[in-house]
C-alpha positions, 0 to 999 in steps of 0.5 A: 443414485450415489454418483448423483449424490456425490456430484451434488456434494462436490458442487456444494463444496465448490460453492462454499469455497467461492463464498469464502473468497476476498476482494482487495483494491489498490491506489496511488499518490498524486498532485493536481494538474492544470487541466483537471482534478486528480482523484487520489484514493490510495498511496503505497510505498516501500521504504528500506532503511540501511545505514544512512540511506533510504530507498523508496519505491512508490506505486501510482494509480490515478484517475485521469489521462497520462498527459495530465500526470505530474508527480512532485515529491519533497525529499531531504536530499537529492535522490540518486539511482532514479529508476522505474520498475517494469511491473508492480510485482513487488507490491503484489508480493508484499500485499499477499504476505502482509494483508490480514487473512480471514478464515470463516468457519461454517457449522461451528530505469536509468539516471542522468545528472546535471551540474546544478544549473540555475534557472533565474535566481530562485530555482536550481536544477540539482539533477535530471534524467529519464527512467523508463517512460518518465522524465524527472528533475530534482529542483531546489528553490527559495520560493514557491512562485518561482518553483511553480513558474519553472514547473509550468514552463517545463510541462510539469503542471501543478496547481497554484493552490500548492504554493503554501504547501511548497513554501512549507517544504522550502523552509525545511530545505527540501529537494523536489523530485518532479516526474511526468510521463515523457510520451503520454500519447503512448498510454491509451485511454483515460480513467483509472491508470496504473503507472509503473512504480518509481524507485530512488535512494536518498543519502539521509538518516531521516525516515520520513514519508511526505504526507502534507503535499497530498493535500494538493490532490486528495479526494477526501479520505486517502488510504495510505499503505507503508511497507518498511524493511529494516533491522527492527519492527517500525512504527511512526514516531510522530503519530500514534501506532495502533493494533486492532482489537481482534475480539471486535472482528466478527462475521459480516455476510455482506462484506467481500471478506465476510467480516467487519474488519474494514468497519472496525479498522475505520471506526478505530481510527475515527475514535482517535482524535489525532492521525494514527497508523495501524500495524497489520503485519510485522515479522522477519522476511528472507532476502530470497523472498523479496529479491525475486520480486525486486531485482533492482534492490540496491546492492548495499541493502542486499549486503546488509540483509545477507549479514543480518540473521535472526530467529523466528517466534519459536527462537529458531534461526531463520538466516538472512532476514530483515524485519517487514512491517505493514502500516496502514491508515485512512487519512482525511484531508484535514489530518494531512498537516504533517509528514509521517516520521518513522522509527524503531518500534518499542515492540521491536522484537514482537511478531504480528500476523493478522489472521482472524478465525471467524464463526458466524452467529445467527440472530434470526431465523432468516440469518440462520437459513442463509448461513446454513451449510449448502452441503447440509441442505442439499443432503436433506433434500436429496435424501428425501427424494431418494427415500420417496423412490424407495432407495431407503427401503431394505 
């Protein structure tokens, strides 16, 4: 009988472990193509700032076929070192390190360059090449009509509805990195496709994430996740940057992570009239931790990282580190009126780890029954059965 009882206990605890698991999702950053509307739901980017350089790593998931995929990214300068990542391990590692954690208690590529060829009078090819499965080209133009004509003629199908948005970037003297899949037939299937992340570096002191261009393909509300690597904690310099009120995070048995975190997240942003970002993580991170997932990290960034030392929240030396910040928002189409500018946070030396310890509260007998310990229930019924058989007599 004791063996049976211990078996029940082990099974019950395993069930409780499964009940505490969480679910997370991913997404991408896109523009509309000629043949279909792309449903853009999530954008992810790593932005590393060092000296007068910014290295971007963009992750792309989209709904459609590879043949329809086109990516147009307005940038302050002509990018170099355009390359493709073989996988999305860098984003997986960063997500594991920085996403909020919930403890619910029960009981209590390659690069090619061009010499600046002219296309007609209004479009200049600044650079071009291949990176993994991508073809890419960097263009400047004095008018959106000529730019759209060039893109369509060369197989980069972008909706004519983008004209006004492109004109806005042209007036800012932006360069346009256009990307397409070179051999779309090599990628089978349609629906939600994850293409390999794209990396490039710009020689600029501007710290900008292009958001306005997302109006072209945004499917209503878009989730944006920005990871920054810099010498300091980062925040937006033109949007509000918030932290959630952790006292509002409570138990929710119907949520995948058993908390109301995402509800509080979205409601907090809805209460703010203007667009805002939420800081979900900020702390030092060691070079070795990231380098293992980012083998194509620029050497200049590695050199800065190696020379930069800091201390943790206990004032203990932690060696070669930079500051990793995770910023996230839910942005409706109507709010995509400005690019996201980034700068040093006023709380530059403060650490933020989003770990929430949640204990269920019971408001009814039904909720009490559903929230009781599985182990306790099984012990109760097994004990009664044991006593009926005479196991409890002396």
